[in-house]
C-alpha positions, 0 to 999 in steps of 0.5 A, a space after each residue: 500500500 502506498 503512503 501519502 508521500 509515495 502518492 505525491 512522489 508519483 505526482 511530482 514525477 508526473 508533473 515534471 515529465 508532463 511539464 517538459 513535454 508541454 514546454 517542448 510541444 508549445 515551443 514547436 507550436 510557437 515556431 510552427 513550420 518545420 519545427 511543428 512538422 518534426 514534432 507531429 511526425 515524431 510523436 505520431 510515429 512513436 505512437 504507432 510503434 507503441 500501438 504495434 508493440 501492444 497489439 502484435 509483438 511479432 510485427 515489425 513495429 519500428 518499420 511500421 512506425 517509420 512508414 507512418 512517420 514518412 507518410 505524415 511528413 510527405 502529407 503535411 507538405 502536400 495539398 489535402 487532396 493528395 495528402 489523404 491517400 498517403 495518410 491512409 496507405 500505412 494502414 494497408 501496409 500494417 494490415 499485411 504485416 500484423 497477424 492479429 488485431 488488424 482492425 484495431 491497428 487500422 482504426 487507431 493508426 488512421 486516427 493518429 495520422 489524421 490527428 497529426 495532419 489535422 494539428 498541422 493544418 489547424 496551426 497553419 490555418 488558425 495560428 498559435 493562439 488557437 493551437 494554445 487554446 486546444 492544448 489548454 483545453 486538453 491539459 485542463 481536462 486531464 489535470 482537473 480530472 486527475 485532482 478531482 478523481 483523487 480528492 473527491 473520488 466517488 462513483 467510477 466512470 467505467 471501472 472495467 476499462 479504466 478503474 481510476 476514472 471517476 464521474 467527479 473527475 470527468 465532470 471536473 474536466 468539462 468545467 475546467 474546459 469551460 473555464 478555458 473557453 471563458 478565459 479566451 472570451 476575455 482575451 480574444 474577440 471570440 463569441 461565447 459559443 467557444 465555451 460549448 466548443 471547449 466542453 465538446 473538445 474536452 469530451 472528445 479528449 476523454 473519449 480518446 483517453 478511454 479508447 486507448 485505455 480499452 486497448 491496453 485493458 484488452 492487451 493486458 498492459 498497464 502502459 503503452 511504453 515507458 518513454 515518459 516517466 510517470 505517464 508511460 508512453 506517448 500514446 498514454 500522454 497524447 491519447 486525449 489530444 488524439 481524440 480532441 484533434 480528430 474531433 476538431 478537424 471534423 467539426 470545424 467544417 460544420 461550425 463557425 470556428 473560431 466562433 465570431 472571428 472573420 
């Protein structure tokens, strides 16, 4: 049984490594261009590597990660019409290499590559401020959910898949995301609808987290890898951003985003 000090030691490691990842990510977002392409390609390739290792230990994880990273790098330099088939191609390569769990590989690899491409497109179209908004929504959802789950506790959200997640933490994530939306109303000329969009993006990030947790549970692993101390792997750290980015990529075609801005 962990002591209270042991629990806080774990928190310190999580905060330190999470802070380092956030600084690297925000720096690349700030510079954009090649720096952001490198960031999205490295993270996406690493996530595919972790995914393959979880699903099929006999499959060539490094090769499939390389194919995915190369496809994303090429796609981010091309117009969308040419980029889309290139983003889907690694799914077919992996389908031929894995001996099991091919459907799971295909769905998650496509989500990873779409998210990577979508983040680059969002940065290119909307700039640093709205990429910062997206990152803050996902971070606030995760951080406030973590603390609310620890301090409030209560009924579990889906104990069979994610035994530590509570309804208190889930709702706290929505409230925190709404708070980020309110802050951006004060900082930019955006309309109040950004609050609802922030909550929806928060929910999508939680769905990404739950989806990754279900894969780990089915594969019998605790973490996707051990690349980030206190967090596990990049898939563990960026599962929320994965869900949020894919969701925003889809809905920004349907809603006025950012609402009220020309």
